[in-house]
FIVOKOL-911328 format. One record per residue (C-alpha): z, x, y; residue in three letters. Coordinates in steps of 0.25 Angstrom, whole numbers, padded with zeros to 4 digits. Layout:
% FIVOKOL-911328
{zz = Z; xx = X; yy = Y; res = ala}
...
END
This chain:
% FIVOKOL-911328
{zz = 0462; xx = 0155; yy = 0464; res = unk}
{zz = 0472; xx = 0164; yy = 0457; res = unk}
{zz = 0473; xx = 0176; yy = 0463; res = unk}
{zz = 0470; xx = 0188; yy = 0453; res = unk}
{zz = 0482; xx = 0198; yy = 0452; res = unk}
{zz = 0480; xx = 0212; yy = 0454; res = unk}
{zz = 0474; xx = 0223; yy = 0443; res = unk}
{zz = 0487; xx = 0231; yy = 0447; res = unk}
{zz = 0496; xx = 0219; yy = 0447; res = unk}
{zz = 0492; xx = 0215; yy = 0432; res = unk}
{zz = 0492; xx = 0230; yy = 0428; res = unk}
{zz = 0508; xx = 0229; yy = 0432; res = unk}
{zz = 0510; xx = 0217; yy = 0427; res = unk}
{zz = 0504; xx = 0221; yy = 0414; res = unk}
{zz = 0515; xx = 0236; yy = 0416; res = unk}
{zz = 0525; xx = 0226; yy = 0417; res = unk}
{zz = 0523; xx = 0217; yy = 0405; res = unk}
{zz = 0521; xx = 0228; yy = 0396; res = unk}
{zz = 0535; xx = 0238; yy = 0402; res = unk}
{zz = 0542; xx = 0225; yy = 0397; res = unk}
{zz = 0536; xx = 0222; yy = 0384; res = unk}
{zz = 0538; xx = 0238; yy = 0381; res = unk}
{zz = 0550; xx = 0240; yy = 0387; res = unk}
{zz = 0560; xx = 0229; yy = 0392; res = unk}
{zz = 0558; xx = 0217; yy = 0383; res = unk}
{zz = 0565; xx = 0218; yy = 0372; res = unk}
{zz = 0559; xx = 0211; yy = 0362; res = unk}
{zz = 0543; xx = 0208; yy = 0360; res = unk}
{zz = 0538; xx = 0195; yy = 0364; res = unk}
{zz = 0531; xx = 0187; yy = 0356; res = unk}
{zz = 0515; xx = 0189; yy = 0361; res = unk}
{zz = 0519; xx = 0203; yy = 0361; res = unk}
{zz = 0521; xx = 0204; yy = 0346; res = unk}
{zz = 0512; xx = 0194; yy = 0341; res = unk}
{zz = 0501; xx = 0204; yy = 0350; res = unk}
{zz = 0509; xx = 0216; yy = 0344; res = unk}
{zz = 0506; xx = 0211; yy = 0330; res = unk}
{zz = 0492; xx = 0208; yy = 0333; res = unk}
{zz = 0491; xx = 0224; yy = 0337; res = unk}
{zz = 0498; xx = 0232; yy = 0327; res = unk}
{zz = 0490; xx = 0225; yy = 0315; res = unk}
{zz = 0476; xx = 0230; yy = 0321; res = unk}
{zz = 0483; xx = 0242; yy = 0325; res = unk}
{zz = 0489; xx = 0247; yy = 0313; res = unk}
{zz = 0475; xx = 0243; yy = 0306; res = unk}
{zz = 0467; xx = 0250; yy = 0313; res = unk}
{zz = 0474; xx = 0266; yy = 0314; res = unk}
{zz = 0473; xx = 0265; yy = 0298; res = unk}
{zz = 0457; xx = 0262; yy = 0298; res = unk}
{zz = 0457; xx = 0270; yy = 0311; res = unk}
{zz = 0464; xx = 0280; yy = 0304; res = unk}
{zz = 0457; xx = 0280; yy = 0290; res = unk}
{zz = 0444; xx = 0278; yy = 0296; res = unk}
{zz = 0447; xx = 0292; yy = 0305; res = unk}
{zz = 0451; xx = 0301; yy = 0294; res = unk}
{zz = 0440; xx = 0296; yy = 0284; res = unk}
{zz = 0427; xx = 0298; yy = 0294; res = unk}
{zz = 0434; xx = 0308; yy = 0303; res = unk}
{zz = 0437; xx = 0318; yy = 0291; res = unk}
{zz = 0437; xx = 0312; yy = 0279; res = unk}
{zz = 0422; xx = 0316; yy = 0276; res = unk}
{zz = 0423; xx = 0331; yy = 0284; res = unk}
{zz = 0435; xx = 0334; yy = 0273; res = unk}
{zz = 0427; xx = 0330; yy = 0262; res = unk}
{zz = 0416; xx = 0340; yy = 0265; res = unk}
{zz = 0427; xx = 0350; yy = 0265; res = unk}
{zz = 0433; xx = 0346; yy = 0250; res = unk}
{zz = 0418; xx = 0346; yy = 0245; res = unk}
{zz = 0413; xx = 0357; yy = 0252; res = unk}
{zz = 0425; xx = 0366; yy = 0257; res = unk}
{zz = 0432; xx = 0365; yy = 0244; res = unk}
{zz = 0444; xx = 0359; yy = 0253; res = unk}
{zz = 0454; xx = 0355; yy = 0242; res = unk}
{zz = 0457; xx = 0340; yy = 0241; res = unk}
{zz = 0473; xx = 0341; yy = 0242; res = unk}
{zz = 0470; xx = 0348; yy = 0256; res = unk}
{zz = 0457; xx = 0338; yy = 0259; res = unk}
{zz = 0467; xx = 0326; yy = 0258; res = unk}
{zz = 0479; xx = 0332; yy = 0267; res = unk}
{zz = 0468; xx = 0337; yy = 0278; res = unk}
{zz = 0467; xx = 0321; yy = 0276; res = unk}
{zz = 0480; xx = 0316; yy = 0278; res = unk}
{zz = 0481; xx = 0327; yy = 0289; res = unk}
{zz = 0469; xx = 0319; yy = 0297; res = unk}
{zz = 0473; xx = 0306; yy = 0297; res = unk}
{zz = 0486; xx = 0307; yy = 0308; res = unk}
{zz = 0474; xx = 0313; yy = 0317; res = unk}
{zz = 0465; xx = 0298; yy = 0316; res = unk}
{zz = 0479; xx = 0292; yy = 0314; res = unk}
{zz = 0480; xx = 0297; yy = 0330; res = unk}
{zz = 0464; xx = 0294; yy = 0333; res = unk}
{zz = 0465; xx = 0280; yy = 0328; res = unk}
{zz = 0479; xx = 0274; yy = 0333; res = unk}
{zz = 0471; xx = 0272; yy = 0349; res = unk}
{zz = 0459; xx = 0268; yy = 0342; res = unk}
{zz = 0469; xx = 0257; yy = 0333; res = unk}
{zz = 0475; xx = 0254; yy = 0347; res = unk}
{zz = 0462; xx = 0250; yy = 0353; res = unk}
{zz = 0457; xx = 0242; yy = 0338; res = unk}
{zz = 0472; xx = 0234; yy = 0339; res = unk}
{zz = 0470; xx = 0230; yy = 0352; res = unk}
{zz = 0456; xx = 0229; yy = 0353; res = unk}
{zz = 0456; xx = 0218; yy = 0341; res = unk}
{zz = 0469; xx = 0212; yy = 0344; res = unk}
{zz = 0465; xx = 0207; yy = 0358; res = unk}
{zz = 0453; xx = 0205; yy = 0354; res = unk}
{zz = 0457; xx = 0196; yy = 0342; res = unk}
{zz = 0467; xx = 0189; yy = 0352; res = unk}
{zz = 0456; xx = 0184; yy = 0362; res = unk}
{zz = 0447; xx = 0180; yy = 0352; res = unk}
{zz = 0457; xx = 0171; yy = 0347; res = unk}
{zz = 0462; xx = 0165; yy = 0361; res = unk}
{zz = 0475; xx = 0171; yy = 0359; res = unk}
{zz = 0477; xx = 0178; yy = 0371; res = unk}
{zz = 0472; xx = 0168; yy = 0382; res = unk}
{zz = 0483; xx = 0159; yy = 0374; res = unk}
{zz = 0493; xx = 0171; yy = 0379; res = unk}
{zz = 0484; xx = 0173; yy = 0392; res = unk}
{zz = 0485; xx = 0158; yy = 0393; res = unk}
{zz = 0500; xx = 0158; yy = 0393; res = unk}
{zz = 0501; xx = 0168; yy = 0403; res = unk}
{zz = 0500; xx = 0182; yy = 0395; res = unk}
{zz = 0492; xx = 0191; yy = 0404; res = unk}
{zz = 0481; xx = 0201; yy = 0398; res = unk}
{zz = 0491; xx = 0211; yy = 0400; res = unk}
{zz = 0503; xx = 0205; yy = 0395; res = unk}
{zz = 0495; xx = 0204; yy = 0382; res = unk}
{zz = 0489; xx = 0218; yy = 0380; res = unk}
{zz = 0505; xx = 0225; yy = 0381; res = unk}
{zz = 0507; xx = 0223; yy = 0368; res = unk}
{zz = 0493; xx = 0231; yy = 0367; res = unk}
{zz = 0498; xx = 0242; yy = 0376; res = unk}
{zz = 0512; xx = 0244; yy = 0370; res = unk}
{zz = 0506; xx = 0246; yy = 0355; res = unk}
{zz = 0496; xx = 0257; yy = 0361; res = unk}
{zz = 0507; xx = 0264; yy = 0368; res = unk}
{zz = 0515; xx = 0265; yy = 0354; res = unk}
{zz = 0502; xx = 0268; yy = 0348; res = unk}
{zz = 0501; xx = 0280; yy = 0360; res = unk}
{zz = 0513; xx = 0286; yy = 0355; res = unk}
{zz = 0512; xx = 0285; yy = 0340; res = unk}
{zz = 0496; xx = 0293; yy = 0344; res = unk}
{zz = 0503; xx = 0303; yy = 0351; res = unk}
{zz = 0515; xx = 0304; yy = 0341; res = unk}
{zz = 0505; xx = 0307; yy = 0330; res = unk}
{zz = 0492; xx = 0314; yy = 0337; res = unk}
{zz = 0503; xx = 0325; yy = 0341; res = unk}
{zz = 0514; xx = 0323; yy = 0331; res = unk}
{zz = 0505; xx = 0325; yy = 0318; res = unk}
{zz = 0492; xx = 0326; yy = 0320; res = unk}
{zz = 0491; xx = 0340; yy = 0326; res = unk}
{zz = 0498; xx = 0345; yy = 0313; res = unk}
{zz = 0492; xx = 0337; yy = 0304; res = unk}
{zz = 0478; xx = 0342; yy = 0312; res = unk}
{zz = 0483; xx = 0358; yy = 0309; res = unk}
{zz = 0486; xx = 0356; yy = 0296; res = unk}
{zz = 0473; xx = 0349; yy = 0293; res = unk}
{zz = 0466; xx = 0361; yy = 0299; res = unk}
{zz = 0474; xx = 0373; yy = 0293; res = unk}
{zz = 0472; xx = 0365; yy = 0278; res = unk}
{zz = 0457; xx = 0367; yy = 0283; res = unk}
{zz = 0458; xx = 0382; yy = 0288; res = unk}
{zz = 0468; xx = 0385; yy = 0275; res = unk}
{zz = 0457; xx = 0380; yy = 0265; res = unk}
{zz = 0445; xx = 0380; yy = 0271; res = unk}
{zz = 0447; xx = 0392; yy = 0280; res = unk}
{zz = 0440; xx = 0382; yy = 0291; res = unk}
{zz = 0440; xx = 0387; yy = 0304; res = unk}
{zz = 0447; xx = 0380; yy = 0315; res = unk}
{zz = 0443; xx = 0383; yy = 0331; res = unk}
{zz = 0457; xx = 0383; yy = 0334; res = unk}
{zz = 0465; xx = 0391; yy = 0325; res = unk}
{zz = 0467; xx = 0405; yy = 0325; res = unk}
{zz = 0467; xx = 0410; yy = 0312; res = unk}
{zz = 0458; xx = 0420; yy = 0314; res = unk}
{zz = 0453; xx = 0429; yy = 0326; res = unk}
{zz = 0463; xx = 0426; yy = 0334; res = unk}
{zz = 0462; xx = 0432; yy = 0350; res = unk}
{zz = 0471; xx = 0431; yy = 0358; res = unk}
{zz = 0473; xx = 0438; yy = 0372; res = unk}
{zz = 0486; xx = 0439; yy = 0378; res = unk}
{zz = 0486; xx = 0440; yy = 0395; res = unk}
{zz = 0499; xx = 0443; yy = 0403; res = unk}
{zz = 0497; xx = 0441; yy = 0419; res = unk}
{zz = 0497; xx = 0454; yy = 0428; res = unk}
{zz = 0501; xx = 0454; yy = 0443; res = unk}
{zz = 0491; xx = 0462; yy = 0450; res = unk}
{zz = 0496; xx = 0471; yy = 0461; res = unk}
{zz = 0489; xx = 0460; yy = 0472; res = unk}
{zz = 0497; xx = 0451; yy = 0464; res = unk}
{zz = 0488; xx = 0442; yy = 0457; res = unk}
{zz = 0489; xx = 0439; yy = 0442; res = unk}
{zz = 0481; xx = 0443; yy = 0433; res = unk}
{zz = 0478; xx = 0441; yy = 0418; res = unk}
{zz = 0478; xx = 0453; yy = 0409; res = unk}
{zz = 0475; xx = 0455; yy = 0394; res = unk}
{zz = 0487; xx = 0460; yy = 0388; res = unk}
{zz = 0484; xx = 0458; yy = 0373; res = unk}
{zz = 0473; xx = 0453; yy = 0364; res = unk}
{zz = 0475; xx = 0448; yy = 0349; res = unk}
{zz = 0464; xx = 0447; yy = 0338; res = unk}
{zz = 0467; xx = 0443; yy = 0324; res = unk}
{zz = 0458; xx = 0441; yy = 0313; res = unk}
{zz = 0467; xx = 0429; yy = 0307; res = unk}
{zz = 0477; xx = 0420; yy = 0308; res = unk}
{zz = 0487; xx = 0416; yy = 0296; res = unk}
{zz = 0496; xx = 0407; yy = 0306; res = unk}
{zz = 0507; xx = 0420; yy = 0303; res = unk}
{zz = 0499; xx = 0432; yy = 0306; res = unk}
{zz = 0489; xx = 0436; yy = 0313; res = unk}
{zz = 0479; xx = 0446; yy = 0305; res = unk}
{zz = 0472; xx = 0458; yy = 0308; res = unk}
{zz = 0477; xx = 0459; yy = 0323; res = unk}
{zz = 0474; xx = 0467; yy = 0336; res = unk}
{zz = 0482; xx = 0468; yy = 0347; res = unk}
{zz = 0475; xx = 0472; yy = 0360; res = unk}
{zz = 0486; xx = 0477; yy = 0371; res = unk}
{zz = 0484; xx = 0480; yy = 0387; res = unk}
{zz = 0492; xx = 0488; yy = 0396; res = unk}
{zz = 0489; xx = 0482; yy = 0410; res = unk}
{zz = 0474; xx = 0485; yy = 0408; res = unk}
{zz = 0473; xx = 0495; yy = 0397; res = unk}
{zz = 0472; xx = 0491; yy = 0381; res = unk}
{zz = 0486; xx = 0496; yy = 0378; res = unk}
{zz = 0485; xx = 0497; yy = 0364; res = unk}
{zz = 0480; xx = 0491; yy = 0350; res = unk}
{zz = 0488; xx = 0484; yy = 0339; res = unk}
{zz = 0480; xx = 0480; yy = 0326; res = unk}
{zz = 0487; xx = 0475; yy = 0313; res = unk}
{zz = 0483; xx = 0469; yy = 0299; res = unk}
{zz = 0494; xx = 0457; yy = 0305; res = unk}
{zz = 0503; xx = 0450; yy = 0315; res = unk}
{zz = 0511; xx = 0441; yy = 0318; res = unk}
{zz = 0522; xx = 0433; yy = 0327; res = unk}
{zz = 0536; xx = 0437; yy = 0322; res = unk}
{zz = 0545; xx = 0425; yy = 0330; res = unk}
{zz = 0557; xx = 0432; yy = 0327; res = unk}
{zz = 0557; xx = 0443; yy = 0334; res = unk}
{zz = 0546; xx = 0438; yy = 0344; res = unk}
{zz = 0535; xx = 0448; yy = 0343; res = unk}
{zz = 0523; xx = 0452; yy = 0334; res = unk}
{zz = 0526; xx = 0461; yy = 0320; res = unk}
{zz = 0512; xx = 0467; yy = 0317; res = unk}
{zz = 0509; xx = 0473; yy = 0303; res = unk}
{zz = 0500; xx = 0484; yy = 0298; res = unk}
{zz = 0493; xx = 0490; yy = 0313; res = unk}
{zz = 0489; xx = 0499; yy = 0319; res = unk}
{zz = 0494; xx = 0499; yy = 0335; res = unk}
{zz = 0485; xx = 0507; yy = 0345; res = unk}
{zz = 0489; xx = 0513; yy = 0358; res = unk}
{zz = 0481; xx = 0516; yy = 0367; res = unk}
{zz = 0479; xx = 0525; yy = 0379; res = unk}
{zz = 0475; xx = 0523; yy = 0393; res = unk}
{zz = 0462; xx = 0526; yy = 0391; res = unk}
{zz = 0462; xx = 0517; yy = 0383; res = unk}
{zz = 0458; xx = 0526; yy = 0371; res = unk}
{zz = 0467; xx = 0525; yy = 0359; res = unk}
{zz = 0480; xx = 0533; yy = 0358; res = unk}
{zz = 0487; xx = 0532; yy = 0345; res = unk}
{zz = 0490; xx = 0523; yy = 0333; res = unk}
{zz = 0501; xx = 0515; yy = 0328; res = unk}
{zz = 0500; xx = 0510; yy = 0313; res = unk}
{zz = 0511; xx = 0501; yy = 0308; res = unk}
{zz = 0515; xx = 0492; yy = 0297; res = unk}
{zz = 0523; xx = 0482; yy = 0306; res = unk}
{zz = 0526; xx = 0482; yy = 0320; res = unk}
{zz = 0530; xx = 0472; yy = 0330; res = unk}
{zz = 0524; xx = 0470; yy = 0346; res = unk}
{zz = 0529; xx = 0462; yy = 0356; res = unk}
{zz = 0517; xx = 0455; yy = 0358; res = unk}
{zz = 0513; xx = 0442; yy = 0363; res = unk}
{zz = 0516; xx = 0429; yy = 0354; res = unk}
{zz = 0507; xx = 0420; yy = 0360; res = unk}
{zz = 0494; xx = 0426; yy = 0351; res = unk}
{zz = 0502; xx = 0422; yy = 0340; res = unk}
{zz = 0507; xx = 0408; yy = 0344; res = unk}
{zz = 0490; xx = 0408; yy = 0348; res = unk}
{zz = 0488; xx = 0408; yy = 0336; res = unk}
{zz = 0495; xx = 0402; yy = 0329; res = unk}
{zz = 0495; xx = 0390; yy = 0338; res = unk}
{zz = 0478; xx = 0389; yy = 0338; res = unk}
{zz = 0474; xx = 0374; yy = 0334; res = unk}
{zz = 0465; xx = 0364; yy = 0337; res = unk}
{zz = 0470; xx = 0355; yy = 0348; res = unk}
{zz = 0472; xx = 0343; yy = 0339; res = unk}
{zz = 0482; xx = 0352; yy = 0331; res = unk}
{zz = 0492; xx = 0353; yy = 0342; res = unk}
{zz = 0502; xx = 0347; yy = 0349; res = unk}
{zz = 0502; xx = 0344; yy = 0362; res = unk}
{zz = 0513; xx = 0354; yy = 0363; res = unk}
{zz = 0506; xx = 0364; yy = 0356; res = unk}
{zz = 0495; xx = 0364; yy = 0361; res = unk}
{zz = 0502; xx = 0366; yy = 0375; res = unk}
{zz = 0509; xx = 0379; yy = 0371; res = unk}
{zz = 0493; xx = 0383; yy = 0363; res = unk}
{zz = 0488; xx = 0380; yy = 0377; res = unk}
{zz = 0500; xx = 0391; yy = 0383; res = unk}
{zz = 0493; xx = 0401; yy = 0374; res = unk}
{zz = 0479; xx = 0397; yy = 0377; res = unk}
{zz = 0485; xx = 0398; yy = 0392; res = unk}
{zz = 0488; xx = 0411; yy = 0391; res = unk}
{zz = 0476; xx = 0416; yy = 0383; res = unk}
{zz = 0468; xx = 0411; yy = 0395; res = unk}
{zz = 0458; xx = 0402; yy = 0388; res = unk}
{zz = 0455; xx = 0392; yy = 0396; res = unk}
{zz = 0447; xx = 0386; yy = 0389; res = unk}
{zz = 0455; xx = 0380; yy = 0376; res = unk}
{zz = 0467; xx = 0379; yy = 0385; res = unk}
{zz = 0458; xx = 0367; yy = 0395; res = unk}
{zz = 0455; xx = 0362; yy = 0378; res = unk}
{zz = 0470; xx = 0360; yy = 0375; res = unk}
{zz = 0473; xx = 0355; yy = 0390; res = unk}
{zz = 0463; xx = 0343; yy = 0387; res = unk}
{zz = 0469; xx = 0343; yy = 0372; res = unk}
{zz = 0482; xx = 0342; yy = 0376; res = unk}
{zz = 0477; xx = 0329; yy = 0386; res = unk}
{zz = 0469; xx = 0321; yy = 0377; res = unk}
{zz = 0480; xx = 0323; yy = 0366; res = unk}
{zz = 0491; xx = 0319; yy = 0377; res = unk}
{zz = 0482; xx = 0307; yy = 0382; res = unk}
{zz = 0476; xx = 0302; yy = 0367; res = unk}
{zz = 0487; xx = 0294; yy = 0361; res = unk}
{zz = 0486; xx = 0286; yy = 0376; res = unk}
{zz = 0472; xx = 0280; yy = 0370; res = unk}
{zz = 0481; xx = 0269; yy = 0362; res = unk}
{zz = 0486; xx = 0262; yy = 0376; res = unk}
{zz = 0470; xx = 0262; yy = 0383; res = unk}
{zz = 0464; xx = 0257; yy = 0368; res = unk}
{zz = 0477; xx = 0249; yy = 0368; res = unk}
{zz = 0474; xx = 0244; yy = 0383; res = unk}
{zz = 0457; xx = 0244; yy = 0383; res = unk}
{zz = 0458; xx = 0236; yy = 0367; res = unk}
{zz = 0466; xx = 0224; yy = 0371; res = unk}
{zz = 0459; xx = 0223; yy = 0385; res = unk}
{zz = 0445; xx = 0223; yy = 0378; res = unk}
{zz = 0452; xx = 0213; yy = 0366; res = unk}
{zz = 0458; xx = 0203; yy = 0376; res = unk}
{zz = 0443; xx = 0201; yy = 0381; res = unk}
{zz = 0440; xx = 0188; yy = 0382; res = unk}
{zz = 0426; xx = 0187; yy = 0374; res = unk}
{zz = 0429; xx = 0186; yy = 0360; res = unk}
{zz = 0429; xx = 0199; yy = 0351; res = unk}
{zz = 0427; xx = 0202; yy = 0337; res = unk}
{zz = 0433; xx = 0212; yy = 0328; res = unk}
{zz = 0421; xx = 0219; yy = 0327; res = unk}
{zz = 0419; xx = 0218; yy = 0342; res = unk}
{zz = 0431; xx = 0223; yy = 0344; res = unk}
{zz = 0431; xx = 0236; yy = 0334; res = unk}
{zz = 0417; xx = 0240; yy = 0339; res = unk}
{zz = 0423; xx = 0240; yy = 0355; res = unk}
{zz = 0436; xx = 0248; yy = 0349; res = unk}
{zz = 0426; xx = 0259; yy = 0343; res = unk}
{zz = 0417; xx = 0258; yy = 0356; res = unk}
{zz = 0429; xx = 0262; yy = 0365; res = unk}
{zz = 0435; xx = 0270; yy = 0359; res = unk}
{zz = 0423; xx = 0278; yy = 0356; res = unk}
{zz = 0419; xx = 0278; yy = 0372; res = unk}
{zz = 0435; xx = 0280; yy = 0374; res = unk}
{zz = 0433; xx = 0294; yy = 0365; res = unk}
{zz = 0422; xx = 0297; yy = 0372; res = unk}
{zz = 0428; xx = 0296; yy = 0384; res = unk}
{zz = 0439; xx = 0305; yy = 0380; res = unk}
{zz = 0428; xx = 0317; yy = 0375; res = unk}
{zz = 0421; xx = 0316; yy = 0388; res = unk}
{zz = 0434; xx = 0318; yy = 0396; res = unk}
{zz = 0438; xx = 0328; yy = 0387; res = unk}
{zz = 0427; xx = 0337; yy = 0388; res = unk}
{zz = 0426; xx = 0335; yy = 0403; res = unk}
{zz = 0443; xx = 0344; yy = 0401; res = unk}
{zz = 0438; xx = 0352; yy = 0392; res = unk}
{zz = 0426; xx = 0357; yy = 0401; res = unk}
{zz = 0438; xx = 0357; yy = 0414; res = unk}
{zz = 0431; xx = 0346; yy = 0422; res = unk}
{zz = 0444; xx = 0338; yy = 0420; res = unk}
{zz = 0458; xx = 0343; yy = 0420; res = unk}
{zz = 0464; xx = 0340; yy = 0405; res = unk}
{zz = 0473; xx = 0329; yy = 0409; res = unk}
{zz = 0461; xx = 0321; yy = 0413; res = unk}
{zz = 0454; xx = 0324; yy = 0401; res = unk}
{zz = 0464; xx = 0320; yy = 0393; res = unk}
{zz = 0468; xx = 0308; yy = 0399; res = unk}
{zz = 0457; xx = 0302; yy = 0408; res = unk}
{zz = 0451; xx = 0293; yy = 0398; res = unk}
{zz = 0463; xx = 0286; yy = 0395; res = unk}
{zz = 0463; xx = 0284; yy = 0409; res = unk}
{zz = 0450; xx = 0277; yy = 0409; res = unk}
{zz = 0453; xx = 0270; yy = 0396; res = unk}
{zz = 0466; xx = 0262; yy = 0401; res = unk}
{zz = 0459; xx = 0260; yy = 0413; res = unk}
{zz = 0446; xx = 0255; yy = 0405; res = unk}
{zz = 0458; xx = 0247; yy = 0399; res = unk}
{zz = 0467; xx = 0242; yy = 0411; res = unk}
{zz = 0454; xx = 0237; yy = 0418; res = unk}
{zz = 0447; xx = 0229; yy = 0405; res = unk}
{zz = 0462; xx = 0223; yy = 0404; res = unk}
{zz = 0463; xx = 0219; yy = 0420; res = unk}
{zz = 0448; xx = 0212; yy = 0417; res = unk}
{zz = 0449; xx = 0206; yy = 0407; res = unk}
{zz = 0465; xx = 0200; yy = 0410; res = unk}
{zz = 0461; xx = 0194; yy = 0423; res = unk}
{zz = 0450; xx = 0186; yy = 0415; res = unk}
END
């Protein structure tokens, strides 16, 4: 009886084949070209099908209700529908990797082509290398679409709904903007304390001007002055605030009224963070990673730990999301290579179960991260780690069968 090689040696051998294929070989072998041709067709078909179904099922009905019930103009509705296509395409790419690998390797197994390859001495690890390479390419495409296209498209779609339907947006700071500005103070005993310095409140924000703005300013631990104005905006050229049509109320040390200074235009050197807070308030899925990190600095300065943690978890999930393609590529190709016969209907049903289970697991682990029970990094990457481990185990099991 010939002793089996341990699993680590199999994995190392598989990685060696992968690296030679990806970087060492000048041209793909006939087998690689054949497997790639079998994978690409189902992949492209699945991306188109899942994207169209996603837009139709996930958004078309709700958009039709807005056109009929809320009188959303048809042109704007069509624009929103097109703007949602990148988001559903990004979701469709990993799903399509699962479908294409599972169905392709399932067909090869049913037609005994995998048996023929393995009879020629080709291991299962070597056979799935084209699927892994394809999943890595799709991972890169998914990342680019998710970062460069989806946030801007989602933001524009939301802006249309806010403009034409005056819809409330939980993250947009377009009314009732409240921003506390803190400073670090060193106490006589050497300890550091965060102390309120300014408090901004504006009734509305139109993207350029804060309307009906009130600013309270503290000097040490006492309220020093109150600035009330009809509007104010940040002057980027002079790095200061421009206040229009307002009054500055100076307070005495005992917080009683001292005197008032009406003005038509007044510049005040206050923090720019309040304007950035109103300007950058977006849903995490309407920001790319750079924008989200900048917004997190504002949240950290505000002391909003709950929203800060939510953004930390979402950033890790955004980073981990494209690598679902690799997980689905390994799992799909391993399951498709099962010795048992698998029909297309069975393969499709199995794909749906795996995808649903994976996203449910991701939701549960993400919730643990939002509650602070696990770190944001673990909340974002643990589903991928578990999925990849499961795919590796399945691959090892079927390769040794």
